[in-house]
mmJSON file of the N, C-alpha and C atoms, coordinates in Angstrom:
{"data_MODEL":{"atom_site":{
"group_PDB":["ATOM","ATOM","ATOM","ATOM","ATOM","ATOM","ATOM","ATOM","ATOM","ATOM","ATOM","ATOM","ATOM","ATOM","ATOM","ATOM","ATOM","ATOM","ATOM","ATOM","ATOM","ATOM","ATOM","ATOM","ATOM","ATOM","ATOM","ATOM","ATOM","ATOM","ATOM","ATOM","ATOM","ATOM","ATOM","ATOM","ATOM","ATOM","ATOM","ATOM","ATOM","ATOM","ATOM","ATOM","ATOM","ATOM","ATOM","ATOM","ATOM","ATOM","ATOM","ATOM","ATOM","ATOM","ATOM","ATOM","ATOM","ATOM","ATOM","ATOM","ATOM","ATOM","ATOM","ATOM","ATOM","ATOM","ATOM","ATOM","ATOM","ATOM","ATOM","ATOM","ATOM","ATOM","ATOM","ATOM","ATOM","ATOM","ATOM","ATOM","ATOM","ATOM","ATOM","ATOM","ATOM","ATOM","ATOM","ATOM","ATOM","ATOM","ATOM","ATOM","ATOM","ATOM","ATOM","ATOM","ATOM","ATOM","ATOM","ATOM","ATOM","ATOM","ATOM","ATOM","ATOM","ATOM","ATOM","ATOM","ATOM","ATOM","ATOM","ATOM","ATOM","ATOM","ATOM","ATOM","ATOM","ATOM","ATOM","ATOM","ATOM","ATOM","ATOM","ATOM","ATOM","ATOM","ATOM","ATOM","ATOM","ATOM","ATOM","ATOM","ATOM","ATOM","ATOM","ATOM","ATOM","ATOM","ATOM","ATOM","ATOM","ATOM","ATOM","ATOM","ATOM","ATOM","ATOM","ATOM","ATOM","ATOM","ATOM","ATOM","ATOM","ATOM","ATOM","ATOM","ATOM","ATOM","ATOM","ATOM","ATOM","ATOM","ATOM","ATOM","ATOM","ATOM","ATOM","ATOM","ATOM","ATOM","ATOM","ATOM","ATOM","ATOM","ATOM","ATOM","ATOM","ATOM","ATOM","ATOM","ATOM","ATOM","ATOM","ATOM","ATOM","ATOM","ATOM","ATOM","ATOM","ATOM","ATOM","ATOM","ATOM","ATOM","ATOM","ATOM","ATOM","ATOM","ATOM","ATOM","ATOM","ATOM","ATOM","ATOM","ATOM","ATOM","ATOM","ATOM","ATOM","ATOM","ATOM","ATOM","ATOM","ATOM","ATOM","ATOM","ATOM","ATOM","ATOM"],
"id":[1,2,3,4,5,6,7,8,9,10,11,12,13,14,15,16,17,18,19,20,21,22,23,24,25,26,27,28,29,30,31,32,33,34,35,36,37,38,39,40,41,42,43,44,45,46,47,48,49,50,51,52,53,54,55,56,57,58,59,60,61,62,63,64,65,66,67,68,69,70,71,72,73,74,75,76,77,78,79,80,81,82,83,84,85,86,87,88,89,90,91,92,93,94,95,96,97,98,99,100,101,102,103,104,105,106,107,108,109,110,111,112,113,114,115,116,117,118,119,120,121,122,123,124,125,126,127,128,129,130,131,132,133,134,135,136,137,138,139,140,141,142,143,144,145,146,147,148,149,150,151,152,153,154,155,156,157,158,159,160,161,162,163,164,165,166,167,168,169,170,171,172,173,174,175,176,177,178,179,180,181,182,183,184,185,186,187,188,189,190,191,192,193,194,195,196,197,198,199,200,201,202,203,204,205,206,207,208,209,210,211,212,213,214,215,216,217,218,219],
"type_symbol":["N","C","C","N","C","C","N","C","C","N","C","C","N","C","C","N","C","C","N","C","C","N","C","C","N","C","C","N","C","C","N","C","C","N","C","C","N","C","C","N","C","C","N","C","C","N","C","C","N","C","C","N","C","C","N","C","C","N","C","C","N","C","C","N","C","C","N","C","C","N","C","C","N","C","C","N","C","C","N","C","C","N","C","C","N","C","C","N","C","C","N","C","C","N","C","C","N","C","C","N","C","C","N","C","C","N","C","C","N","C","C","N","C","C","N","C","C","N","C","C","N","C","C","N","C","C","N","C","C","N","C","C","N","C","C","N","C","C","N","C","C","N","C","C","N","C","C","N","C","C","N","C","C","N","C","C","N","C","C","N","C","C","N","C","C","N","C","C","N","C","C","N","C","C","N","C","C","N","C","C","N","C","C","N","C","C","N","C","C","N","C","C","N","C","C","N","C","C","N","C","C","N","C","C","N","C","C","N","C","C","N","C","C","N","C","C","N","C","C"],
"label_atom_id":["N","CA","C","N","CA","C","N","CA","C","N","CA","C","N","CA","C","N","CA","C","N","CA","C","N","CA","C","N","CA","C","N","CA","C","N","CA","C","N","CA","C","N","CA","C","N","CA","C","N","CA","C","N","CA","C","N","CA","C","N","CA","C","N","CA","C","N","CA","C","N","CA","C","N","CA","C","N","CA","C","N","CA","C","N","CA","C","N","CA","C","N","CA","C","N","CA","C","N","CA","C","N","CA","C","N","CA","C","N","CA","C","N","CA","C","N","CA","C","N","CA","C","N","CA","C","N","CA","C","N","CA","C","N","CA","C","N","CA","C","N","CA","C","N","CA","C","N","CA","C","N","CA","C","N","CA","C","N","CA","C","N","CA","C","N","CA","C","N","CA","C","N","CA","C","N","CA","C","N","CA","C","N","CA","C","N","CA","C","N","CA","C","N","CA","C","N","CA","C","N","CA","C","N","CA","C","N","CA","C","N","CA","C","N","CA","C","N","CA","C","N","CA","C","N","CA","C","N","CA","C","N","CA","C","N","CA","C","N","CA","C","N","CA","C","N","CA","C","N","CA","C","N","CA","C"],
"label_alt_id":[null,null,null,null,null,null,null,null,null,null,null,null,null,null,null,null,null,null,null,null,null,null,null,null,null,null,null,null,null,null,null,null,null,null,null,null,null,null,null,null,null,null,null,null,null,null,null,null,null,null,null,null,null,null,null,null,null,null,null,null,null,null,null,null,null,null,null,null,null,null,null,null,null,null,null,null,null,null,null,null,null,null,null,null,null,null,null,null,null,null,null,null,null,null,null,null,null,null,null,null,null,null,null,null,null,null,null,null,null,null,null,null,null,null,null,null,null,null,null,null,null,null,null,null,null,null,null,null,null,null,null,null,null,null,null,null,null,null,null,null,null,null,null,null,null,null,null,null,null,null,null,null,null,null,null,null,null,null,null,null,null,null,null,null,null,null,null,null,null,null,null,null,null,null,null,null,null,null,null,null,null,null,null,null,null,null,null,null,null,null,null,null,null,null,null,null,null,null,null,null,null,null,null,null,null,null,null,null,null,null,null,null,null,null,null,null,null,null,null],
"label_comp_id":["UNK","UNK","UNK","UNK","UNK","UNK","UNK","UNK","UNK","UNK","UNK","UNK","UNK","UNK","UNK","UNK","UNK","UNK","UNK","UNK","UNK","UNK","UNK","UNK","UNK","UNK","UNK","UNK","UNK","UNK","UNK","UNK","UNK","UNK","UNK","UNK","UNK","UNK","UNK","UNK","UNK","UNK","UNK","UNK","UNK","UNK","UNK","UNK","UNK","UNK","UNK","UNK","UNK","UNK","UNK","UNK","UNK","UNK","UNK","UNK","UNK","UNK","UNK","UNK","UNK","UNK","UNK","UNK","UNK","UNK","UNK","UNK","UNK","UNK","UNK","UNK","UNK","UNK","UNK","UNK","UNK","UNK","UNK","UNK","UNK","UNK","UNK","UNK","UNK","UNK","UNK","UNK","UNK","UNK","UNK","UNK","UNK","UNK","UNK","UNK","UNK","UNK","UNK","UNK","UNK","UNK","UNK","UNK","UNK","UNK","UNK","UNK","UNK","UNK","UNK","UNK","UNK","UNK","UNK","UNK","UNK","UNK","UNK","UNK","UNK","UNK","UNK","UNK","UNK","UNK","UNK","UNK","UNK","UNK","UNK","UNK","UNK","UNK","UNK","UNK","UNK","UNK","UNK","UNK","UNK","UNK","UNK","UNK","UNK","UNK","UNK","UNK","UNK","UNK","UNK","UNK","UNK","UNK","UNK","UNK","UNK","UNK","UNK","UNK","UNK","UNK","UNK","UNK","UNK","UNK","UNK","UNK","UNK","UNK","UNK","UNK","UNK","UNK","UNK","UNK","UNK","UNK","UNK","UNK","UNK","UNK","UNK","UNK","UNK","UNK","UNK","UNK","UNK","UNK","UNK","UNK","UNK","UNK","UNK","UNK","UNK","UNK","UNK","UNK","UNK","UNK","UNK","UNK","UNK","UNK","UNK","UNK","UNK","UNK","UNK","UNK","UNK","UNK","UNK"],
"label_asym_id":["A","A","A","A","A","A","A","A","A","A","A","A","A","A","A","A","A","A","A","A","A","A","A","A","A","A","A","A","A","A","A","A","A","A","A","A","A","A","A","A","A","A","A","A","A","A","A","A","A","A","A","A","A","A","A","A","A","A","A","A","A","A","A","A","A","A","A","A","A","A","A","A","A","A","A","A","A","A","A","A","A","A","A","A","A","A","A","A","A","A","A","A","A","A","A","A","A","A","A","A","A","A","A","A","A","A","A","A","A","A","A","A","A","A","A","A","A","A","A","A","A","A","A","A","A","A","A","A","A","A","A","A","A","A","A","A","A","A","A","A","A","A","A","A","A","A","A","A","A","A","A","A","A","A","A","A","A","A","A","A","A","A","A","A","A","A","A","A","A","A","A","A","A","A","A","A","A","A","A","A","A","A","A","A","A","A","A","A","A","A","A","A","A","A","A","A","A","A","A","A","A","A","A","A","A","A","A","A","A","A","A","A","A","A","A","A","A","A","A"],
"label_entity_id":["1","1","1","1","1","1","1","1","1","1","1","1","1","1","1","1","1","1","1","1","1","1","1","1","1","1","1","1","1","1","1","1","1","1","1","1","1","1","1","1","1","1","1","1","1","1","1","1","1","1","1","1","1","1","1","1","1","1","1","1","1","1","1","1","1","1","1","1","1","1","1","1","1","1","1","1","1","1","1","1","1","1","1","1","1","1","1","1","1","1","1","1","1","1","1","1","1","1","1","1","1","1","1","1","1","1","1","1","1","1","1","1","1","1","1","1","1","1","1","1","1","1","1","1","1","1","1","1","1","1","1","1","1","1","1","1","1","1","1","1","1","1","1","1","1","1","1","1","1","1","1","1","1","1","1","1","1","1","1","1","1","1","1","1","1","1","1","1","1","1","1","1","1","1","1","1","1","1","1","1","1","1","1","1","1","1","1","1","1","1","1","1","1","1","1","1","1","1","1","1","1","1","1","1","1","1","1","1","1","1","1","1","1","1","1","1","1","1","1"],
"label_seq_id":[1,1,1,2,2,2,3,3,3,4,4,4,5,5,5,6,6,6,7,7,7,8,8,8,9,9,9,10,10,10,11,11,11,12,12,12,13,13,13,14,14,14,15,15,15,16,16,16,17,17,17,18,18,18,19,19,19,20,20,20,21,21,21,22,22,22,23,23,23,24,24,24,25,25,25,26,26,26,27,27,27,28,28,28,29,29,29,30,30,30,31,31,31,32,32,32,33,33,33,34,34,34,35,35,35,36,36,36,37,37,37,38,38,38,39,39,39,40,40,40,41,41,41,42,42,42,43,43,43,44,44,44,45,45,45,46,46,46,47,47,47,48,48,48,49,49,49,50,50,50,51,51,51,52,52,52,53,53,53,54,54,54,55,55,55,56,56,56,57,57,57,58,58,58,59,59,59,60,60,60,61,61,61,62,62,62,63,63,63,64,64,64,65,65,65,66,66,66,67,67,67,68,68,68,69,69,69,70,70,70,71,71,71,72,72,72,73,73,73],
"pdbx_PDB_ins_code":[null,null,null,null,null,null,null,null,null,null,null,null,null,null,null,null,null,null,null,null,null,null,null,null,null,null,null,null,null,null,null,null,null,null,null,null,null,null,null,null,null,null,null,null,null,null,null,null,null,null,null,null,null,null,null,null,null,null,null,null,null,null,null,null,null,null,null,null,null,null,null,null,null,null,null,null,null,null,null,null,null,null,null,null,null,null,null,null,null,null,null,null,null,null,null,null,null,null,null,null,null,null,null,null,null,null,null,null,null,null,null,null,null,null,null,null,null,null,null,null,null,null,null,null,null,null,null,null,null,null,null,null,null,null,null,null,null,null,null,null,null,null,null,null,null,null,null,null,null,null,null,null,null,null,null,null,null,null,null,null,null,null,null,null,null,null,null,null,null,null,null,null,null,null,null,null,null,null,null,null,null,null,null,null,null,null,null,null,null,null,null,null,null,null,null,null,null,null,null,null,null,null,null,null,null,null,null,null,null,null,null,null,null,null,null,null,null,null,null],
"Cartn_x":[-100.831,-100.807,-101.47,-100.691,-101.113,-101.426,-101.001,-101.262,-101.52,-102.312,-102.49,-102.743,-102.667,-102.835,-103.441,-104.053,-104.542,-103.801,-104.13,-103.335,-103.536,-104.717,-105.146,-105.033,-105.347,-105.577,-104.612,-104.425,-103.552,-104.553,-104.683,-105.519,-104.533,-104.619,-103.55,-104.197,-103.35,-103.697,-104.038,-104.883,-105.194,-103.936,-103.769,-102.699,-103.221,-102.518,-103.018,-103.445,-102.635,-102.893,-104.26,-104.858,-106.132,-107.214,-107.017,-108.173,-108.856,-108.008,-108.713,-109.462,-109.064,-109.821,-111.061,-110.842,-111.937,-112.99,-112.668,-113.545,-114.346,-113.644,-114.456,-115.52,-115.207,-116.069,-117.327,-116.967,-118.073,-118.873,-118.506,-119.203,-120.12,-119.913,-120.747,-122.01,-123.196,-124.472,-124.718,-124.259,-124.455,-123.748,-122.67,-121.836,-122.398,-122.669,-123.08,-124.404,-125.238,-126.538,-126.394,-125.33,-124.971,-124.289,-123.95,-123.209,-123.928,-125.246,-126.088,-125.785,-125.424,-125.236,-126.46,-126.852,-127.949,-127.833,-126.604,-126.237,-124.734,-124.379,-122.968,-122.183,-120.897,-120.114,-119.251,-118.915,-117.973,-116.537,-115.46,-114.126,-113.77,-114.226,-114.031,-114.625,-115.861,-116.544,-115.751,-115.321,-114.531,-113.258,-112.598,-111.366,-111.75,-112.755,-113.223,-113.429,-114.169,-114.288,-113.008,-112.059,-110.7,-110.048,-110.047,-109.478,-110.099,-111.37,-112.137,-111.692,-111.548,-111.107,-109.782,-108.802,-107.422,-107.496,-108.236,-108.313,-108.955,-109.999,-110.707,-109.699,-108.959,-107.986,-106.921,-106.445,-105.411,-105.928,-107.224,-107.757,-108.103,-108.602,-109.07,-108.365,-107.407,-106.612,-107.234,-108.476,-109.034,-109.934,-110.391,-111.093,-111.075,-111.443,-111.665,-110.244,-110.028,-108.857,-109.087,-107.988,-107.864,-107.693,-108.319,-108.076,-107.545,-106.41,-105.724,-105.656,-105.878,-105.704,-104.159,-103.564,-102.14,-101.671,-102.405,-101.914,-101.994,-102.854,-103.164,-102.756,-102.625,-102.46,-103.672],
"Cartn_y":[185.322,186.814,186.875,187.371,187.458,188.865,189.835,191.223,191.982,192.963,193.971,195.286,196.327,197.661,198.638,199.672,200.805,201.965,203.129,204.251,204.493,204.045,204.304,203.037,201.7,200.607,199.507,198.629,197.443,196.297,195.419,194.189,193.086,192.332,191.335,190.206,189.352,188.052,188.501,187.742,187.991,187.664,188.513,188.297,188.209,187.578,187.476,188.78,189.783,191.045,191.709,191.119,191.633,191.214,190.32,189.809,190.922,191.698,192.742,193.706,194.276,195.276,194.482,193.277,192.566,192.205,191.775,191.515,192.682,193.89,195.076,195.406,195.159,195.408,194.389,193.154,192.073,192.271,192.931,193.146,194.273,195.174,196.366,196.108,196.135,195.916,196.738,198.071,199.018,198.487,197.827,197.386,195.975,195.204,193.792,193.838,194.696,194.795,194.961,195.489,195.715,194.545,193.634,192.488,191.078,191.206,190.013,189.124,189.575,188.744,188.821,187.694,187.769,188.405,188.323,189.033,189.344,190.326,190.552,189.304,189.212,188.133,188.465,187.447,187.693,187.536,187.636,187.559,186.174,185.152,183.802,183.483,183.943,183.711,184.439,185.616,186.419,185.699,185.116,184.357,183.074,182.414,181.404,181.766,182.812,183.398,183.645,184.3,184.649,183.243,182.318,181.103,180.323,180.473,180.047,180.805,182.142,182.85,182.333,182.2,181.769,180.359,179.379,178.081,177.937,178.722,178.807,179.198,180.293,180.783,179.808,179.058,178.112,176.947,176.51,175.357,175.659,176.87,177.085,178.154,178.828,179.779,181.206,181.409,182.677,182.742,183.947,184.106,185.669,185.924,187.338,187.757,189.103,189.902,190.636,190.852,191.892,193.252,194.248,195.627,196.615,197.208,198.151,199.493,200.575,201.851,202.124,202.387,202.548,203.76,204.819,205.983,205.818,205.064,204.913,203.552,202.554,201.278,200.611],
"Cartn_z":[41.613,41.964,43.296,44.298,45.717,46.149,45.412,45.744,44.403,44.501,43.346,44.041,43.282,43.903,42.826,43.475,42.673,43.233,42.778,43.291,44.71,45.266,46.627,47.519,47.01,47.669,47.38,48.43,48.309,48.534,47.571,47.791,47.891,49.017,49.397,50.193,50.479,51.327,52.685,53.408,54.796,55.616,56.652,57.665,59.097,59.993,61.366,61.964,61.68,62.254,61.784,60.785,60.211,61.092,62.075,62.869,63.65,64.381,65.246,64.431,63.447,62.737,61.895,61.483,60.928,61.925,63.117,64.224,64.573,64.566,64.972,63.852,62.543,61.428,61.671,61.886,61.961,63.269,64.285,65.494,65.316,64.344,64.187,63.359,64.174,63.43,62.173,62.201,61.133,59.916,60.072,58.945,58.454,59.354,59.013,58.226,58.548,57.73,56.287,55.928,54.379,53.723,54.493,53.842,54.142,54.168,54.302,55.45,56.553,57.71,58.557,59.138,60.01,61.329,61.838,63.062,63.093,63.94,64.131,64.619,64.31,64.72,65.884,66.753,67.772,67.252,68.04,67.581,67.029,67.841,67.328,66.05,65.789,64.542,63.293,63.604,62.72,62.37,63.362,63.103,62.205,62.419,61.62,60.125,60.006,58.674,57.88,58.63,58.035,57.656,58.449,58.251,56.92,56.83,55.64,54.466,54.536,53.359,52.825,53.793,53.387,52.779,53.424,52.841,51.518,51.372,50.032,48.957,49.251,48.212,47.893,49.028,48.745,47.922,48.162,47.527,46.072,45.8,44.5,43.682,44.346,43.644,43.415,44.058,44.054,45.374,45.714,46.927,47.301,48.507,49.037,49.459,49.094,49.44,50.715,51.415,52.358,51.653,51.946,51.294,52.296,51.891,52.845,52.062,52.754,52.285,52.315,51.29,51.352,52.238,52.071,52.8,54.39,54.85,56.287,56.832,55.919,56.371,56.911],
"occupancy":[1.0,1.0,1.0,1.0,1.0,1.0,1.0,1.0,1.0,1.0,1.0,1.0,1.0,1.0,1.0,1.0,1.0,1.0,1.0,1.0,1.0,1.0,1.0,1.0,1.0,1.0,1.0,1.0,1.0,1.0,1.0,1.0,1.0,1.0,1.0,1.0,1.0,1.0,1.0,1.0,1.0,1.0,1.0,1.0,1.0,1.0,1.0,1.0,1.0,1.0,1.0,1.0,1.0,1.0,1.0,1.0,1.0,1.0,1.0,1.0,1.0,1.0,1.0,1.0,1.0,1.0,1.0,1.0,1.0,1.0,1.0,1.0,1.0,1.0,1.0,1.0,1.0,1.0,1.0,1.0,1.0,1.0,1.0,1.0,1.0,1.0,1.0,1.0,1.0,1.0,1.0,1.0,1.0,1.0,1.0,1.0,1.0,1.0,1.0,1.0,1.0,1.0,1.0,1.0,1.0,1.0,1.0,1.0,1.0,1.0,1.0,1.0,1.0,1.0,1.0,1.0,1.0,1.0,1.0,1.0,1.0,1.0,1.0,1.0,1.0,1.0,1.0,1.0,1.0,1.0,1.0,1.0,1.0,1.0,1.0,1.0,1.0,1.0,1.0,1.0,1.0,1.0,1.0,1.0,1.0,1.0,1.0,1.0,1.0,1.0,1.0,1.0,1.0,1.0,1.0,1.0,1.0,1.0,1.0,1.0,1.0,1.0,1.0,1.0,1.0,1.0,1.0,1.0,1.0,1.0,1.0,1.0,1.0,1.0,1.0,1.0,1.0,1.0,1.0,1.0,1.0,1.0,1.0,1.0,1.0,1.0,1.0,1.0,1.0,1.0,1.0,1.0,1.0,1.0,1.0,1.0,1.0,1.0,1.0,1.0,1.0,1.0,1.0,1.0,1.0,1.0,1.0,1.0,1.0,1.0,1.0,1.0,1.0,1.0,1.0,1.0,1.0,1.0,1.0],
"B_iso_or_equiv":[0.0,0.0,0.0,0.0,0.0,0.0,0.0,0.0,0.0,0.0,0.0,0.0,0.0,0.0,0.0,0.0,0.0,0.0,0.0,0.0,0.0,0.0,0.0,0.0,0.0,0.0,0.0,0.0,0.0,0.0,0.0,0.0,0.0,0.0,0.0,0.0,0.0,0.0,0.0,0.0,0.0,0.0,0.0,0.0,0.0,0.0,0.0,0.0,0.0,0.0,0.0,0.0,0.0,0.0,0.0,0.0,0.0,0.0,0.0,0.0,0.0,0.0,0.0,0.0,0.0,0.0,0.0,0.0,0.0,0.0,0.0,0.0,0.0,0.0,0.0,0.0,0.0,0.0,0.0,0.0,0.0,0.0,0.0,0.0,0.0,0.0,0.0,0.0,0.0,0.0,0.0,0.0,0.0,0.0,0.0,0.0,0.0,0.0,0.0,0.0,0.0,0.0,0.0,0.0,0.0,0.0,0.0,0.0,0.0,0.0,0.0,0.0,0.0,0.0,0.0,0.0,0.0,0.0,0.0,0.0,0.0,0.0,0.0,0.0,0.0,0.0,0.0,0.0,0.0,0.0,0.0,0.0,0.0,0.0,0.0,0.0,0.0,0.0,0.0,0.0,0.0,0.0,0.0,0.0,0.0,0.0,0.0,0.0,0.0,0.0,0.0,0.0,0.0,0.0,0.0,0.0,0.0,0.0,0.0,0.0,0.0,0.0,0.0,0.0,0.0,0.0,0.0,0.0,0.0,0.0,0.0,0.0,0.0,0.0,0.0,0.0,0.0,0.0,0.0,0.0,0.0,0.0,0.0,0.0,0.0,0.0,0.0,0.0,0.0,0.0,0.0,0.0,0.0,0.0,0.0,0.0,0.0,0.0,0.0,0.0,0.0,0.0,0.0,0.0,0.0,0.0,0.0,0.0,0.0,0.0,0.0,0.0,0.0,0.0,0.0,0.0,0.0,0.0,0.0],
"pdbx_formal_charge":[null,null,null,null,null,null,null,null,null,null,null,null,null,null,null,null,null,null,null,null,null,null,null,null,null,null,null,null,null,null,null,null,null,null,null,null,null,null,null,null,null,null,null,null,null,null,null,null,null,null,null,null,null,null,null,null,null,null,null,null,null,null,null,null,null,null,null,null,null,null,null,null,null,null,null,null,null,null,null,null,null,null,null,null,null,null,null,null,null,null,null,null,null,null,null,null,null,null,null,null,null,null,null,null,null,null,null,null,null,null,null,null,null,null,null,null,null,null,null,null,null,null,null,null,null,null,null,null,null,null,null,null,null,null,null,null,null,null,null,null,null,null,null,null,null,null,null,null,null,null,null,null,null,null,null,null,null,null,null,null,null,null,null,null,null,null,null,null,null,null,null,null,null,null,null,null,null,null,null,null,null,null,null,null,null,null,null,null,null,null,null,null,null,null,null,null,null,null,null,null,null,null,null,null,null,null,null,null,null,null,null,null,null,null,null,null,null,null,null],
"auth_seq_id":[1,1,1,2,2,2,3,3,3,4,4,4,5,5,5,6,6,6,7,7,7,8,8,8,9,9,9,10,10,10,11,11,11,12,12,12,13,13,13,14,14,14,15,15,15,16,16,16,17,17,17,18,18,18,19,19,19,20,20,20,21,21,21,22,22,22,23,23,23,24,24,24,25,25,25,26,26,26,27,27,27,28,28,28,29,29,29,30,30,30,31,31,31,32,32,32,33,33,33,34,34,34,35,35,35,36,36,36,37,37,37,38,38,38,39,39,39,40,40,40,41,41,41,42,42,42,43,43,43,44,44,44,45,45,45,46,46,46,47,47,47,48,48,48,49,49,49,50,50,50,51,51,51,52,52,52,53,53,53,54,54,54,55,55,55,56,56,56,57,57,57,58,58,58,59,59,59,60,60,60,61,61,61,62,62,62,63,63,63,64,64,64,65,65,65,66,66,66,67,67,67,68,68,68,69,69,69,70,70,70,71,71,71,72,72,72,73,73,73],
"auth_comp_id":["UNK","UNK","UNK","UNK","UNK","UNK","UNK","UNK","UNK","UNK","UNK","UNK","UNK","UNK","UNK","UNK","UNK","UNK","UNK","UNK","UNK","UNK","UNK","UNK","UNK","UNK","UNK","UNK","UNK","UNK","UNK","UNK","UNK","UNK","UNK","UNK","UNK","UNK","UNK","UNK","UNK","UNK","UNK","UNK","UNK","UNK","UNK","UNK","UNK","UNK","UNK","UNK","UNK","UNK","UNK","UNK","UNK","UNK","UNK","UNK","UNK","UNK","UNK","UNK","UNK","UNK","UNK","UNK","UNK","UNK","UNK","UNK","UNK","UNK","UNK","UNK","UNK","UNK","UNK","UNK","UNK","UNK","UNK","UNK","UNK","UNK","UNK","UNK","UNK","UNK","UNK","UNK","UNK","UNK","UNK","UNK","UNK","UNK","UNK","UNK","UNK","UNK","UNK","UNK","UNK","UNK","UNK","UNK","UNK","UNK","UNK","UNK","UNK","UNK","UNK","UNK","UNK","UNK","UNK","UNK","UNK","UNK","UNK","UNK","UNK","UNK","UNK","UNK","UNK","UNK","UNK","UNK","UNK","UNK","UNK","UNK","UNK","UNK","UNK","UNK","UNK","UNK","UNK","UNK","UNK","UNK","UNK","UNK","UNK","UNK","UNK","UNK","UNK","UNK","UNK","UNK","UNK","UNK","UNK","UNK","UNK","UNK","UNK","UNK","UNK","UNK","UNK","UNK","UNK","UNK","UNK","UNK","UNK","UNK","UNK","UNK","UNK","UNK","UNK","UNK","UNK","UNK","UNK","UNK","UNK","UNK","UNK","UNK","UNK","UNK","UNK","UNK","UNK","UNK","UNK","UNK","UNK","UNK","UNK","UNK","UNK","UNK","UNK","UNK","UNK","UNK","UNK","UNK","UNK","UNK","UNK","UNK","UNK","UNK","UNK","UNK","UNK","UNK","UNK"],
"auth_asym_id":["A","A","A","A","A","A","A","A","A","A","A","A","A","A","A","A","A","A","A","A","A","A","A","A","A","A","A","A","A","A","A","A","A","A","A","A","A","A","A","A","A","A","A","A","A","A","A","A","A","A","A","A","A","A","A","A","A","A","A","A","A","A","A","A","A","A","A","A","A","A","A","A","A","A","A","A","A","A","A","A","A","A","A","A","A","A","A","A","A","A","A","A","A","A","A","A","A","A","A","A","A","A","A","A","A","A","A","A","A","A","A","A","A","A","A","A","A","A","A","A","A","A","A","A","A","A","A","A","A","A","A","A","A","A","A","A","A","A","A","A","A","A","A","A","A","A","A","A","A","A","A","A","A","A","A","A","A","A","A","A","A","A","A","A","A","A","A","A","A","A","A","A","A","A","A","A","A","A","A","A","A","A","A","A","A","A","A","A","A","A","A","A","A","A","A","A","A","A","A","A","A","A","A","A","A","A","A","A","A","A","A","A","A","A","A","A","A","A","A"],
"auth_atom_id":["N","CA","C","N","CA","C","N","CA","C","N","CA","C","N","CA","C","N","CA","C","N","CA","C","N","CA","C","N","CA","C","N","CA","C","N","CA","C","N","CA","C","N","CA","C","N","CA","C","N","CA","C","N","CA","C","N","CA","C","N","CA","C","N","CA","C","N","CA","C","N","CA","C","N","CA","C","N","CA","C","N","CA","C","N","CA","C","N","CA","C","N","CA","C","N","CA","C","N","CA","C","N","CA","C","N","CA","C","N","CA","C","N","CA","C","N","CA","C","N","CA","C","N","CA","C","N","CA","C","N","CA","C","N","CA","C","N","CA","C","N","CA","C","N","CA","C","N","CA","C","N","CA","C","N","CA","C","N","CA","C","N","CA","C","N","CA","C","N","CA","C","N","CA","C","N","CA","C","N","CA","C","N","CA","C","N","CA","C","N","CA","C","N","CA","C","N","CA","C","N","CA","C","N","CA","C","N","CA","C","N","CA","C","N","CA","C","N","CA","C","N","CA","C","N","CA","C","N","CA","C","N","CA","C","N","CA","C","N","CA","C","N","CA","C","N","CA","C","N","CA","C","N","CA","C"],
"pdbx_PDB_model_num":[1,1,1,1,1,1,1,1,1,1,1,1,1,1,1,1,1,1,1,1,1,1,1,1,1,1,1,1,1,1,1,1,1,1,1,1,1,1,1,1,1,1,1,1,1,1,1,1,1,1,1,1,1,1,1,1,1,1,1,1,1,1,1,1,1,1,1,1,1,1,1,1,1,1,1,1,1,1,1,1,1,1,1,1,1,1,1,1,1,1,1,1,1,1,1,1,1,1,1,1,1,1,1,1,1,1,1,1,1,1,1,1,1,1,1,1,1,1,1,1,1,1,1,1,1,1,1,1,1,1,1,1,1,1,1,1,1,1,1,1,1,1,1,1,1,1,1,1,1,1,1,1,1,1,1,1,1,1,1,1,1,1,1,1,1,1,1,1,1,1,1,1,1,1,1,1,1,1,1,1,1,1,1,1,1,1,1,1,1,1,1,1,1,1,1,1,1,1,1,1,1,1,1,1,1,1,1,1,1,1,1,1,1,1,1,1,1,1,1]
}}}
């Protein structure tokens, strides 16, 4: 299963176009402090994280999802 959805959300595999919004999230100190990161990440560190998420799922069959609000994408 590579996608699942609720009335409001789509949980799916990570895509290349997720990098920019994910990098913005990872660069925001107010966001990062809630997800146990020591410091905000730069774009390259965010790319590395995404690559690890994808590899982990492929190797083990489970892992982190990208979450998309259906109404706004």
